PDB file of N, CA, C and O in Angstrom, chain B, residues numbered from 101:
ATOM      1  N   UNK B 101       0.796  -1.129  -0.033  1.00  0.00           N
ATOM      2  CA  UNK B 101       0.006  -0.163  -0.130  1.00  0.00           C
ATOM      3  C   UNK B 101       0.749   1.249   0.154  1.00  0.00           C
ATOM      4  O   UNK B 101       1.417   1.510   1.154  1.00  0.00           O
ATOM      5  N   UNK B 102       0.518   1.996  -0.810  1.00  0.00           N
ATOM      6  CA  UNK B 102       1.284   3.519  -0.943  1.00  0.00           C
ATOM      7  C   UNK B 102       0.963   4.377   0.352  1.00  0.00           C
ATOM      8  O   UNK B 102      -0.057   4.162   1.007  1.00  0.00           O
ATOM      9  N   UNK B 103       1.835   5.311   0.674  1.00  0.00           N
ATOM     10  CA  UNK B 103       1.252   6.081   1.606  1.00  0.00           C
ATOM     11  C   UNK B 103       0.924   7.533   1.053  1.00  0.00           C
ATOM     12  O   UNK B 103       0.889   8.560   1.731  1.00  0.00           O
ATOM     13  N   UNK B 104       0.707   7.429  -0.208  1.00  0.00           N
ATOM     14  CA  UNK B 104       0.170   8.762  -1.049  1.00  0.00           C
ATOM     15  C   UNK B 104      -1.203   8.641  -0.901  1.00  0.00           C
ATOM     16  O   UNK B 104      -1.789   7.559  -0.938  1.00  0.00           O
ATOM     17  N   UNK B 105      -1.859   9.970  -0.696  1.00  0.00           N
ATOM     18  CA  UNK B 105      -3.495   9.963  -0.871  1.00  0.00           C
ATOM     19  C   UNK B 105      -3.572   9.592  -2.285  1.00  0.00           C
ATOM     20  O   UNK B 105      -2.696   9.812  -3.121  1.00  0.00           O
ATOM     21  N   UNK B 106      -4.926   8.889  -2.522  1.00  0.00           N
ATOM     22  CA  UNK B 106      -5.247   8.306  -3.704  1.00  0.00           C
ATOM     23  C   UNK B 106      -5.658   9.668  -4.711  1.00  0.00           C
ATOM     24  O   UNK B 106      -5.947   9.364  -5.868  1.00  0.00           O
ATOM     25  N   UNK B 107      -5.694  10.832  -4.428  1.00  0.00           N
ATOM     26  CA  UNK B 107      -5.858  11.885  -5.185  1.00  0.00           C
ATOM     27  C   UNK B 107      -4.415  12.716  -5.480  1.00  0.00           C
ATOM     28  O   UNK B 107      -4.415  13.790  -6.081  1.00  0.00           O
ATOM     29  N   UNK B 108      -3.405  12.183  -5.064  1.00  0.00           N
ATOM     30  CA  UNK B 108      -1.845  12.640  -5.566  1.00  0.00           C
ATOM     31  C   UNK B 108      -1.743  12.513  -6.859  1.00  0.00           C
ATOM     32  O   UNK B 108      -2.021  11.476  -7.461  1.00  0.00           O
ATOM     33  N   UNK B 109      -1.247  13.790  -7.495  1.00  0.00           N
ATOM     34  CA  UNK B 109      -1.180  13.934  -9.058  1.00  0.00           C
ATOM     35  C   UNK B 109      -0.396  13.033  -9.576  1.00  0.00           C
ATOM     36  O   UNK B 109      -0.615  12.773 -10.759  1.00  0.00           O
ATOM     37  N   UNK B 110       0.412  12.502  -9.080  1.00  0.00           N
ATOM     38  CA  UNK B 110       1.642  11.509  -9.805  1.00  0.00           C
ATOM     39  C   UNK B 110       1.507  10.151  -9.333  1.00  0.00           C
ATOM     40  O   UNK B 110       2.356   9.342  -9.706  1.00  0.00           O
ATOM     41  N   UNK B 111       0.609   9.788  -8.601  1.00  0.00           N
ATOM     42  CA  UNK B 111       0.450   8.342  -8.339  1.00  0.00           C
ATOM     43  C   UNK B 111      -0.078   7.516  -9.172  1.00  0.00           C
ATOM     44  O   UNK B 111      -1.113   7.717  -9.808  1.00  0.00           O
ATOM     45  N   UNK B 112       0.785   6.301  -9.215  1.00  0.00           N
ATOM     46  CA  UNK B 112       0.574   5.166 -10.184  1.00  0.00           C
ATOM     47  C   UNK B 112      -0.852   4.622  -9.867  1.00  0.00           C
ATOM     48  O   UNK B 112      -1.400   4.500  -8.771  1.00  0.00           O
ATOM     49  N   UNK B 113      -1.315   4.322 -11.143  1.00  0.00           N
ATOM     50  CA  UNK B 113      -2.659   3.721 -10.721  1.00  0.00           C
ATOM     51  C   UNK B 113      -2.714   2.035 -10.139  1.00  0.00           C
ATOM     52  O   UNK B 113      -1.747   1.405 -10.567  1.00  0.00           O
ATOM     53  N   UNK B 114      -3.312   1.505  -9.576  1.00  0.00           N
ATOM     54  CA  UNK B 114      -3.059   0.061  -9.031  1.00  0.00           C
ATOM     55  C   UNK B 114      -3.187  -0.540 -10.318  1.00  0.00           C
ATOM     56  O   UNK B 114      -3.518   0.040 -11.352  1.00  0.00           O
ATOM     57  N   UNK B 115      -2.827  -2.060 -10.142  1.00  0.00           N
ATOM     58  CA  UNK B 115      -2.758  -2.779 -11.354  1.00  0.00           C
ATOM     59  C   UNK B 115      -3.999  -3.246 -11.653  1.00  0.00           C
ATOM     60  O   UNK B 115      -4.763  -3.115 -10.697  1.00  0.00           O
ATOM     61  N   UNK B 116      -4.449  -3.699 -12.531  1.00  0.00           N
ATOM     62  CA  UNK B 116      -5.784  -4.032 -13.027  1.00  0.00           C
ATOM     63  C   UNK B 116      -6.362  -5.283 -12.235  1.00  0.00           C
ATOM     64  O   UNK B 116      -5.545  -6.172 -11.996  1.00  0.00           O
ATOM     65  N   UNK B 117      -7.436  -5.431 -11.876  1.00  0.00           N
ATOM     66  CA  UNK B 117      -8.043  -6.672 -11.475  1.00  0.00           C
ATOM     67  C   UNK B 117      -8.055  -7.912 -11.971  1.00  0.00           C
ATOM     68  O   UNK B 117      -8.786  -8.009 -12.956  1.00  0.00           O
ATOM     69  N   UNK B 118      -7.523  -8.878 -11.656  1.00  0.00           N
ATOM     70  CA  UNK B 118      -7.579 -10.282 -12.540  1.00  0.00           C
ATOM     71  C   UNK B 118      -9.005 -10.839 -12.348  1.00  0.00           C
ATOM     72  O   UNK B 118      -9.569 -10.876 -11.254  1.00  0.00           O
ATOM     73  N   UNK B 119      -9.590 -11.310 -13.626  1.00  0.00           N
ATOM     74  CA  UNK B 119     -10.744 -12.174 -13.716  1.00  0.00           C
ATOM     75  C   UNK B 119     -10.774 -13.370 -12.492  1.00  0.00           C
ATOM     76  O   UNK B 119      -9.760 -13.957 -12.114  1.00  0.00           O
ATOM     77  N   UNK B 120     -11.887 -13.564 -12.053  1.00  0.00           N
ATOM     78  CA  UNK B 120     -11.809 -14.852 -11.192  1.00  0.00           C
ATOM     79  C   UNK B 120     -12.355 -15.705 -11.970  1.00  0.00           C
ATOM     80  O   UNK B 120     -13.186 -15.536 -12.863  1.00  0.00           O
ATOM     81  N   UNK B 121     -11.675 -16.958 -11.461  1.00  0.00           N
ATOM     82  CA  UNK B 121     -12.125 -18.190 -12.188  1.00  0.00           C
ATOM     83  C   UNK B 121     -13.427 -18.509 -11.867  1.00  0.00           C
ATOM     84  O   UNK B 121     -13.888 -18.199 -10.768  1.00  0.00           O
ATOM     85  N   UNK B 122     -14.195 -19.204 -12.855  1.00  0.00           N
ATOM     86  CA  UNK B 122     -15.542 -19.610 -12.543  1.00  0.00           C
ATOM     87  C   UNK B 122     -15.545 -20.631 -11.136  1.00  0.00           C
ATOM     88  O   UNK B 122     -14.625 -21.387 -10.823  1.00  0.00           O
ATOM     89  N   UNK B 123     -16.736 -20.449 -10.442  1.00  0.00           N
ATOM     90  CA  UNK B 123     -16.821 -21.347  -9.020  1.00  0.00           C
ATOM     91  C   UNK B 123     -17.276 -22.584  -9.670  1.00  0.00           C
ATOM     92  O   UNK B 123     -17.245 -22.914 -10.856  1.00  0.00           O
ATOM     93  N   UNK B 124     -17.780 -23.302  -8.436  1.00  0.00           N
ATOM     94  CA  UNK B 124     -18.362 -24.851  -8.606  1.00  0.00           C
ATOM     95  C   UNK B 124     -19.747 -24.273  -8.904  1.00  0.00           C
ATOM     96  O   UNK B 124     -20.237 -23.323  -8.291  1.00  0.00           O
ATOM     97  N   UNK B 125     -20.378 -24.995  -9.989  1.00  0.00           N
ATOM     98  CA  UNK B 125     -21.759 -24.910 -10.308  1.00  0.00           C
ATOM     99  C   UNK B 125     -22.565 -25.677  -9.573  1.00  0.00           C
ATOM    100  O   UNK B 125     -22.571 -26.900  -9.718  1.00  0.00           O
ATOM    101  N   UNK B 126     -23.377 -25.023  -8.656  1.00  0.00           N
ATOM    102  CA  UNK B 126     -24.415 -25.763  -7.798  1.00  0.00           C
ATOM    103  C   UNK B 126     -25.761 -26.280  -8.338  1.00  0.00           C
ATOM    104  O   UNK B 126     -26.341 -27.331  -8.065  1.00  0.00           O
ATOM    105  N   UNK B 127     -26.124 -25.261  -9.193  1.00  0.00           N
ATOM    106  CA  UNK B 127     -27.531 -25.392 -10.128  1.00  0.00           C
ATOM    107  C   UNK B 127     -27.539 -24.551 -11.090  1.00  0.00           C
ATOM    108  O   UNK B 127     -26.844 -23.539 -11.171  1.00  0.00           O
ATOM    109  N   UNK B 128     -28.516 -25.035 -12.037  1.00  0.00           N
ATOM    110  CA  UNK B 128     -28.741 -24.100 -13.316  1.00  0.00           C
ATOM    111  C   UNK B 128     -29.903 -24.448 -13.783  1.00  0.00           C
ATOM    112  O   UNK B 128     -30.180 -25.647 -13.823  1.00  0.00           O
ATOM    113  N   UNK B 129     -30.805 -23.496 -14.223  1.00  0.00           N
ATOM    114  CA  UNK B 129     -32.220 -23.847 -14.879  1.00  0.00           C
ATOM    115  C   UNK B 129     -32.577 -22.658 -15.619  1.00  0.00           C
ATOM    116  O   UNK B 129     -31.901 -21.630 -15.660  1.00  0.00           O
ATOM    117  N   UNK B 130     -33.781 -22.876 -16.255  1.00  0.00           N
ATOM    118  CA  UNK B 130     -34.250 -21.718 -17.260  1.00  0.00           C
ATOM    119  C   UNK B 130     -35.676 -21.606 -16.608  1.00  0.00           C
ATOM    120  O   UNK B 130     -36.273 -22.622 -16.253  1.00  0.00           O
ATOM    121  N   UNK B 131     -36.217 -20.329 -16.457  1.00  0.00           N
ATOM    122  CA  UNK B 131     -37.214 -19.799 -15.965  1.00  0.00           C
ATOM    123  C   UNK B 131     -37.900 -18.850 -17.106  1.00  0.00           C
ATOM    124  O   UNK B 131     -37.189 -17.853 -17.222  1.00  0.00           O
ATOM    125  N   UNK B 132     -38.860 -18.801 -17.863  1.00  0.00           N
ATOM    126  CA  UNK B 132     -39.286 -17.574 -18.678  1.00  0.00           C
ATOM    127  C   UNK B 132     -37.851 -16.869 -19.548  1.00  0.00           C
ATOM    128  O   UNK B 132     -37.376 -15.743 -19.398  1.00  0.00           O
ATOM    129  N   UNK B 133     -37.407 -17.943 -20.450  1.00  0.00           N
ATOM    130  CA  UNK B 133     -36.365 -17.645 -20.984  1.00  0.00           C
ATOM    131  C   UNK B 133     -35.374 -17.087 -20.521  1.00  0.00           C
ATOM    132  O   UNK B 133     -34.748 -16.391 -21.321  1.00  0.00           O
ATOM    133  N   UNK B 134     -34.938 -17.156 -19.313  1.00  0.00           N
ATOM    134  CA  UNK B 134     -33.808 -16.645 -18.572  1.00  0.00           C
ATOM    135  C   UNK B 134     -32.993 -17.840 -17.846  1.00  0.00           C
ATOM    136  O   UNK B 134     -33.659 -18.565 -17.106  1.00  0.00           O
ATOM    137  N   UNK B 135     -31.775 -18.080 -17.973  1.00  0.00           N
ATOM    138  CA  UNK B 135     -31.062 -19.149 -17.359  1.00  0.00           C
ATOM    139  C   UNK B 135     -30.382 -18.388 -15.975  1.00  0.00           C
ATOM    140  O   UNK B 135     -29.637 -17.416 -15.849  1.00  0.00           O
ATOM    141  N   UNK B 136     -30.996 -19.291 -15.049  1.00  0.00           N
ATOM    142  CA  UNK B 136     -30.298 -18.742 -13.730  1.00  0.00           C
ATOM    143  C   UNK B 136     -29.338 -19.860 -13.145  1.00  0.00           C
ATOM    144  O   UNK B 136     -29.582 -21.043 -13.385  1.00  0.00           O
ATOM    145  N   UNK B 137     -28.405 -19.540 -12.488  1.00  0.00           N
ATOM    146  CA  UNK B 137     -27.329 -20.451 -11.860  1.00  0.00           C
ATOM    147  C   UNK B 137     -26.843 -19.850 -10.736  1.00  0.00           C
ATOM    148  O   UNK B 137     -26.797 -18.642 -10.505  1.00  0.00           O
ATOM    149  N   UNK B 138     -26.372 -21.039  -9.837  1.00  0.00           N
ATOM    150  CA  UNK B 138     -25.413 -20.400  -8.860  1.00  0.00           C
ATOM    151  C   UNK B 138     -23.830 -21.178  -8.689  1.00  0.00           C
ATOM    152  O   UNK B 138     -23.612 -22.387  -8.769  1.00  0.00           O
ATOM    153  N   UNK B 139     -22.992 -20.256  -8.473  1.00  0.00           N
ATOM    154  CA  UNK B 139     -21.693 -20.686  -8.283  1.00  0.00           C
ATOM    155  C   UNK B 139     -21.006 -20.509  -7.014  1.00  0.00           C
ATOM    156  O   UNK B 139     -20.820 -19.408  -6.496  1.00  0.00           O
ATOM    157  N   UNK B 140     -20.661 -21.544  -6.562  1.00  0.00           N
ATOM    158  CA  UNK B 140     -19.876 -21.410  -5.225  1.00  0.00           C
ATOM    159  C   UNK B 140     -18.187 -21.264  -5.359  1.00  0.00           C
ATOM    160  O   UNK B 140     -17.408 -21.956  -6.015  1.00  0.00           O
ATOM    161  N   UNK B 141     -17.947 -20.184  -4.547  1.00  0.00           N
ATOM    162  CA  UNK B 141     -16.654 -19.953  -4.688  1.00  0.00           C
ATOM    163  C   UNK B 141     -15.872 -19.971  -3.048  1.00  0.00           C
ATOM    164  O   UNK B 141     -16.435 -19.428  -2.097  1.00  0.00           O
ATOM    165  N   UNK B 142     -14.533 -20.666  -2.902  1.00  0.00           N
ATOM    166  CA  UNK B 142     -13.904 -20.641  -1.757  1.00  0.00           C
ATOM    167  C   UNK B 142     -13.053 -19.556  -1.587  1.00  0.00           C
ATOM    168  O   UNK B 142     -11.950 -19.522  -2.133  1.00  0.00           O
ATOM    169  N   UNK B 143     -13.503 -18.605  -0.823  1.00  0.00           N
ATOM    170  CA  UNK B 143     -12.693 -17.430  -0.483  1.00  0.00           C
ATOM    171  C   UNK B 143     -12.005 -17.320   0.684  1.00  0.00           C
ATOM    172  O   UNK B 143     -12.089 -16.365   1.456  1.00  0.00           O
ATOM    173  N   UNK B 144     -11.084 -18.630   0.871  1.00  0.00           N
ATOM    174  CA  UNK B 144     -10.366 -18.991   1.921  1.00  0.00           C
ATOM    175  C   UNK B 144      -9.363 -17.866   2.116  1.00  0.00           C
ATOM    176  O   UNK B 144      -8.743 -17.522   1.110  1.00  0.00           O
ATOM    177  N   UNK B 145      -9.096 -17.208   3.326  1.00  0.00           N
ATOM    178  CA  UNK B 145      -9.647 -17.846   4.732  1.00  0.00           C
ATOM    179  C   UNK B 145     -10.844 -17.133   4.980  1.00  0.00           C
ATOM    180  O   UNK B 145     -11.126 -17.191   6.177  1.00  0.00           O
ATOM    181  N   UNK B 146     -11.680 -16.465   4.295  1.00  0.00           N
ATOM    182  CA  UNK B 146     -12.857 -15.576   4.673  1.00  0.00           C
ATOM    183  C   UNK B 146     -13.956 -16.358   4.523  1.00  0.00           C
ATOM    184  O   UNK B 146     -15.041 -15.823   4.754  1.00  0.00           O
ATOM    185  N   UNK B 147     -13.929 -17.796   4.105  1.00  0.00           N
ATOM    186  CA  UNK B 147     -15.127 -18.587   3.959  1.00  0.00           C
ATOM    187  C   UNK B 147     -15.566 -18.861   2.602  1.00  0.00           C
ATOM    188  O   UNK B 147     -14.749 -18.916   1.682  1.00  0.00           O
ATOM    189  N   UNK B 148     -16.907 -19.051   2.411  1.00  0.00           N
ATOM    190  CA  UNK B 148     -17.500 -19.469   1.043  1.00  0.00           C
ATOM    191  C   UNK B 148     -18.495 -18.326   0.643  1.00  0.00           C
ATOM    192  O   UNK B 148     -19.290 -17.789   1.414  1.00  0.00           O
ATOM    193  N   UNK B 149     -18.311 -18.018  -0.790  1.00  0.00           N
ATOM    194  CA  UNK B 149     -19.439 -17.237  -1.242  1.00  0.00           C
ATOM    195  C   UNK B 149     -20.062 -17.771  -2.718  1.00  0.00           C
ATOM    196  O   UNK B 149     -19.445 -18.236  -3.676  1.00  0.00           O
ATOM    197  N   UNK B 150     -21.312 -17.567  -2.577  1.00  0.00           N
ATOM    198  CA  UNK B 150     -22.617 -17.877  -3.386  1.00  0.00           C
ATOM    199  C   UNK B 150     -22.496 -16.702  -4.447  1.00  0.00           C
ATOM    200  O   UNK B 150     -22.551 -15.536  -4.054  1.00  0.00           O
ATOM    201  N   UNK B 151     -22.342 -16.987  -5.701  1.00  0.00           N
ATOM    202  CA  UNK B 151     -22.559 -15.929  -6.853  1.00  0.00           C
ATOM    203  C   UNK B 151     -23.971 -16.495  -7.410  1.00  0.00           C
ATOM    204  O   UNK B 151     -24.030 -17.688  -7.710  1.00  0.00           O
ATOM    205  N   UNK B 152     -25.029 -15.723  -7.545  1.00  0.00           N
ATOM    206  CA  UNK B 152     -26.316 -15.790  -8.172  1.00  0.00           C
ATOM    207  C   UNK B 152     -25.996 -15.269  -9.711  1.00  0.00           C
ATOM    208  O   UNK B 152     -25.488 -14.151  -9.809  1.00  0.00           O
ATOM    209  N   UNK B 153     -26.236 -15.937 -10.784  1.00  0.00           N
ATOM    210  CA  UNK B 153     -26.138 -15.347 -12.071  1.00  0.00           C
ATOM    211  C   UNK B 153     -27.552 -15.350 -12.890  1.00  0.00           C
ATOM    212  O   UNK B 153     -28.208 -16.392 -12.879  1.00  0.00           O
ATOM    213  N   UNK B 154     -27.959 -14.397 -13.482  1.00  0.00           N
ATOM    214  CA  UNK B 154     -29.093 -14.208 -14.191  1.00  0.00           C
ATOM    215  C   UNK B 154     -28.875 -13.994 -15.736  1.00  0.00           C
ATOM    216  O   UNK B 154     -28.522 -12.893 -16.160  1.00  0.00           O
ATOM    217  N   UNK B 155     -29.085 -15.038 -16.547  1.00  0.00           N
ATOM    218  CA  UNK B 155     -28.410 -14.853 -17.901  1.00  0.00           C
ATOM    219  C   UNK B 155     -26.981 -14.797 -18.158  1.00  0.00           C
ATOM    220  O   UNK B 155     -26.454 -14.327 -19.166  1.00  0.00           O
ATOM    221  N   UNK B 156     -26.298 -15.412 -16.972  1.00  0.00           N
ATOM    222  CA  UNK B 156     -24.881 -15.126 -17.047  1.00  0.00           C
ATOM    223  C   UNK B 156     -24.065 -14.184 -16.687  1.00  0.00           C
ATOM    224  O   UNK B 156     -22.836 -14.179 -16.745  1.00  0.00           O
ATOM    225  N   UNK B 157     -25.003 -13.136 -16.198  1.00  0.00           N
ATOM    226  CA  UNK B 157     -24.564 -11.716 -15.501  1.00  0.00           C
ATOM    227  C   UNK B 157     -25.072 -11.769 -13.946  1.00  0.00           C
ATOM    228  O   UNK B 157     -26.099 -12.244 -13.459  1.00  0.00           O
ATOM    229  N   UNK B 158     -24.090 -11.180 -13.426  1.00  0.00           N
ATOM    230  CA  UNK B 158     -23.951 -11.138 -11.832  1.00  0.00           C
ATOM    231  C   UNK B 158     -25.349 -10.538 -11.496  1.00  0.00           C
ATOM    232  O   UNK B 158     -25.689  -9.468 -12.003  1.00  0.00           O
ATOM    233  N   UNK B 159     -26.243 -11.292 -10.557  1.00  0.00           N
ATOM    234  CA  UNK B 159     -27.276 -10.702  -9.867  1.00  0.00           C
ATOM    235  C   UNK B 159     -27.254 -10.393  -8.405  1.00  0.00           C
ATOM    236  O   UNK B 159     -27.764  -9.371  -7.946  1.00  0.00           O
ATOM    237  N   UNK B 160     -26.623 -11.340  -7.655  1.00  0.00           N
ATOM    238  CA  UNK B 160     -26.432 -11.154  -5.990  1.00  0.00           C
ATOM    239  C   UNK B 160     -25.337 -12.471  -5.737  1.00  0.00           C
ATOM    240  O   UNK B 160     -25.072 -13.493  -6.370  1.00  0.00           O
ATOM    241  N   UNK B 161     -24.833 -11.822  -4.383  1.00  0.00           N
ATOM    242  CA  UNK B 161     -24.150 -12.898  -3.983  1.00  0.00           C
ATOM    243  C   UNK B 161     -24.096 -12.783  -2.254  1.00  0.00           C
ATOM    244  O   UNK B 161     -24.532 -11.758  -1.730  1.00  0.00           O
ATOM    245  N   UNK B 162     -23.686 -13.597  -1.637  1.00  0.00           N
ATOM    246  CA  UNK B 162     -23.560 -13.508  -0.205  1.00  0.00           C
ATOM    247  C   UNK B 162     -22.221 -14.490   0.208  1.00  0.00           C
ATOM    248  O   UNK B 162     -21.743 -15.391  -0.480  1.00  0.00           O
ATOM    249  N   UNK B 163     -21.888 -14.142   1.210  1.00  0.00           N
ATOM    250  CA  UNK B 163     -20.784 -14.931   1.935  1.00  0.00           C
ATOM    251  C   UNK B 163     -20.946 -15.592   3.299  1.00  0.00           C
ATOM    252  O   UNK B 163     -21.477 -14.980   4.225  1.00  0.00           O
ATOM    253  N   UNK B 164     -20.556 -16.661   3.409  1.00  0.00           N
ATOM    254  CA  UNK B 164     -21.111 -17.705   4.494  1.00  0.00           C
ATOM    255  C   UNK B 164     -19.408 -18.207   5.139  1.00  0.00           C
ATOM    256  O   UNK B 164     -18.352 -18.383   4.532  1.00  0.00           O
ATOM    257  N   UNK B 165     -19.729 -18.313   6.497  1.00  0.00           N
ATOM    258  CA  UNK B 165     -18.338 -19.072   7.140  1.00  0.00           C
ATOM    259  C   UNK B 165     -18.487 -20.624   6.708  1.00  0.00           C
ATOM    260  O   UNK B 165     -17.443 -21.272   6.638  1.00  0.00           O
ATOM    261  N   UNK B 166     -19.559 -21.183   6.453  1.00  0.00           N
ATOM    262  CA  UNK B 166     -19.601 -22.774   6.540  1.00  0.00           C
ATOM    263  C   UNK B 166     -20.118 -23.145   4.793  1.00  0.00           C
ATOM    264  O   UNK B 166     -21.013 -22.549   4.193  1.00  0.00           O
ATOM    265  N   UNK B 167     -19.477 -24.003   4.379  1.00  0.00           N
ATOM    266  CA  UNK B 167     -19.985 -24.420   2.999  1.00  0.00           C
ATOM    267  C   UNK B 167     -21.496 -25.017   2.882  1.00  0.00           C
ATOM    268  O   UNK B 167     -22.146 -24.980   1.837  1.00  0.00           O
ATOM    269  N   UNK B 168     -21.935 -25.543   4.043  1.00  0.00           N
ATOM    270  CA  UNK B 168     -23.178 -26.132   4.073  1.00  0.00           C
ATOM    271  C   UNK B 168     -24.257 -24.944   4.100  1.00  0.00           C
ATOM    272  O   UNK B 168     -25.311 -25.077   3.479  1.00  0.00           O
ATOM    273  N   UNK B 169     -24.008 -23.923   4.741  1.00  0.00           N
ATOM    274  CA  UNK B 169     -24.997 -22.711   5.009  1.00  0.00           C
ATOM    275  C   UNK B 169     -24.881 -22.144   3.532  1.00  0.00           C
ATOM    276  O   UNK B 169     -25.895 -21.780   2.938  1.00  0.00           O
ATOM    277  N   UNK B 170     -23.806 -22.088   3.036  1.00  0.00           N
ATOM    278  CA  UNK B 170     -23.731 -21.262   1.611  1.00  0.00           C
ATOM    279  C   UNK B 170     -24.844 -22.275   0.638  1.00  0.00           C
ATOM    280  O   UNK B 170     -25.847 -21.788   0.116  1.00  0.00           O
ATOM    281  N   UNK B 171     -24.531 -23.500   0.529  1.00  0.00           N
ATOM    282  CA  UNK B 171     -25.297 -24.490  -0.037  1.00  0.00           C
ATOM    283  C   UNK B 171     -26.656 -24.166   0.010  1.00  0.00           C
ATOM    284  O   UNK B 171     -27.319 -23.892  -0.991  1.00  0.00           O
ATOM    285  N   UNK B 172     -27.115 -24.194   1.241  1.00  0.00           N
ATOM    286  CA  UNK B 172     -28.665 -24.135   1.780  1.00  0.00           C
ATOM    287  C   UNK B 172     -29.152 -22.814   1.439  1.00  0.00           C
ATOM    288  O   UNK B 172     -30.335 -22.762   1.101  1.00  0.00           O
ATOM    289  N   UNK B 173     -28.426 -21.635   1.457  1.00  0.00           N
ATOM    290  CA  UNK B 173     -28.806 -20.420   0.946  1.00  0.00           C
ATOM    291  C   UNK B 173     -29.086 -20.274  -0.498  1.00  0.00           C
ATOM    292  O   UNK B 173     -29.972 -19.530  -0.917  1.00  0.00           O
ATOM    293  N   UNK B 174     -28.248 -21.061  -1.331  1.00  0.00           N
ATOM    294  CA  UNK B 174     -28.427 -21.096  -2.801  1.00  0.00           C
ATOM    295  C   UNK B 174     -29.494 -21.724  -3.059  1.00  0.00           C
ATOM    296  O   UNK B 174     -30.207 -21.302  -3.970  1.00  0.00           O
ATOM    297  N   UNK B 175     -29.844 -22.807  -2.375  1.00  0.00           N
ATOM    298  CA  UNK B 175     -31.115 -23.548  -2.535  1.00  0.00           C
ATOM    299  C   UNK B 175     -32.190 -22.909  -2.408  1.00  0.00           C
ATOM    300  O   UNK B 175     -33.014 -23.062  -3.309  1.00  0.00           O
ATOM    301  N   UNK B 176     -32.490 -22.113  -1.410  1.00  0.00           N
ATOM    302  CA  UNK B 176     -33.597 -21.380  -0.731  1.00  0.00           C
ATOM    303  C   UNK B 176     -33.753 -20.150  -1.827  1.00  0.00           C
ATOM    304  O   UNK B 176     -34.865 -19.629  -1.918  1.00  0.00           O
ATOM    305  N   UNK B 177     -32.700 -19.680  -2.642  1.00  0.00           N
ATOM    306  CA  UNK B 177     -32.706 -18.662  -3.583  1.00  0.00           C
ATOM    307  C   UNK B 177     -33.302 -19.319  -4.961  1.00  0.00           C
ATOM    308  O   UNK B 177     -33.941 -18.638  -5.763  1.00  0.00           O
ATOM    309  N   UNK B 178     -33.072 -20.480  -5.122  1.00  0.00           N
ATOM    310  CA  UNK B 178     -33.671 -21.370  -6.164  1.00  0.00           C
ATOM    311  C   UNK B 178     -35.030 -21.399  -6.288  1.00  0.00           C
ATOM    312  O   UNK B 178     -35.762 -21.039  -7.210  1.00  0.00           O
ATOM    313  N   UNK B 179     -35.318 -22.016  -4.928  1.00  0.00           N
ATOM    314  CA  UNK B 179     -36.962 -22.136  -4.682  1.00  0.00           C
ATOM    315  C   UNK B 179     -37.798 -20.883  -4.826  1.00  0.00           C
ATOM    316  O   UNK B 179     -38.936 -20.997  -5.281  1.00  0.00           O
ATOM    317  N   UNK B 180     -37.287 -19.584  -4.442  1.00  0.00           N
ATOM    318  CA  UNK B 180     -37.833 -18.615  -4.612  1.00  0.00           C
ATOM    319  C   UNK B 180     -37.747 -17.922  -6.166  1.00  0.00           C
ATOM    320  O   UNK B 180     -38.641 -17.211  -6.624  1.00  0.00           O
ATOM    321  N   UNK B 181     -36.718 -18.210  -6.756  1.00  0.00           N
ATOM    322  CA  UNK B 181     -36.611 -17.747  -8.513  1.00  0.00           C
ATOM    323  C   UNK B 181     -37.919 -18.649  -8.959  1.00  0.00           C
ATOM    324  O   UNK B 181     -38.833 -18.146  -9.614  1.00  0.00           O
ATOM    325  N   UNK B 182     -37.921 -19.870  -8.590  1.00  0.00           N
ATOM    326  CA  UNK B 182     -38.661 -20.862  -9.459  1.00  0.00           C
ATOM    327  C   UNK B 182     -40.336 -20.343  -9.311  1.00  0.00           C
ATOM    328  O   UNK B 182     -41.213 -20.497 -10.161  1.00  0.00           O
ATOM    329  N   UNK B 183     -40.465 -19.711  -8.006  1.00  0.00           N
ATOM    330  CA  UNK B 183     -41.588 -19.306  -7.530  1.00  0.00           C
ATOM    331  C   UNK B 183     -41.933 -17.991  -8.071  1.00  0.00           C
ATOM    332  O   UNK B 183     -43.073 -17.604  -7.815  1.00  0.00           O
ATOM    333  N   UNK B 184     -41.290 -17.337  -8.666  1.00  0.00           N
ATOM    334  CA  UNK B 184     -41.294 -16.009  -9.342  1.00  0.00           C
ATOM    335  C   UNK B 184     -41.232 -14.979  -8.424  1.00  0.00           C
ATOM    336  O   UNK B 184     -41.927 -13.986  -8.636  1.00  0.00           O
ATOM    337  N   UNK B 185     -40.429 -15.035  -7.303  1.00  0.00           N
ATOM    338  CA  UNK B 185     -40.511 -14.167  -6.496  1.00  0.00           C
ATOM    339  C   UNK B 185     -39.297 -13.147  -6.876  1.00  0.00           C
ATOM    340  O   UNK B 185     -39.229 -12.078  -6.270  1.00  0.00           O
ATOM    341  N   UNK B 186     -38.435 -13.441  -7.776  1.00  0.00           N
ATOM    342  CA  UNK B 186     -37.330 -12.688  -7.951  1.00  0.00           C
ATOM    343  C   UNK B 186     -37.468 -12.151  -9.444  1.00  0.00           C
ATOM    344  O   UNK B 186     -37.755 -13.001 -10.287  1.00  0.00           O
ATOM    345  N   UNK B 187     -37.297 -10.840  -9.865  1.00  0.00           N
ATOM    346  CA  UNK B 187     -37.438 -10.163 -11.198  1.00  0.00           C
ATOM    347  C   UNK B 187     -35.993 -10.156 -11.737  1.00  0.00           C
ATOM    348  O   UNK B 187     -35.747  -9.662 -12.837  1.00  0.00           O
TER     349      UNK B 187
END
């Protein structure tokens, strides 16, 4: 980390962010011509993160300490989406 403030006129920009590899696919289905999916990412040492994707684009995410809790949340989100509660 640099000690210069972020607004210093000659400060070098930070390196570009590296794309994240795809996570473990938990589920995928189509509803009303839209493909929904959930990916599980291991964010060690911070826990597990679930990404919900709508049509391949980021829709929502949540981080958990335990893998089972992350999978349970993703399954609850799937049930809500299948019922049409998420647009």
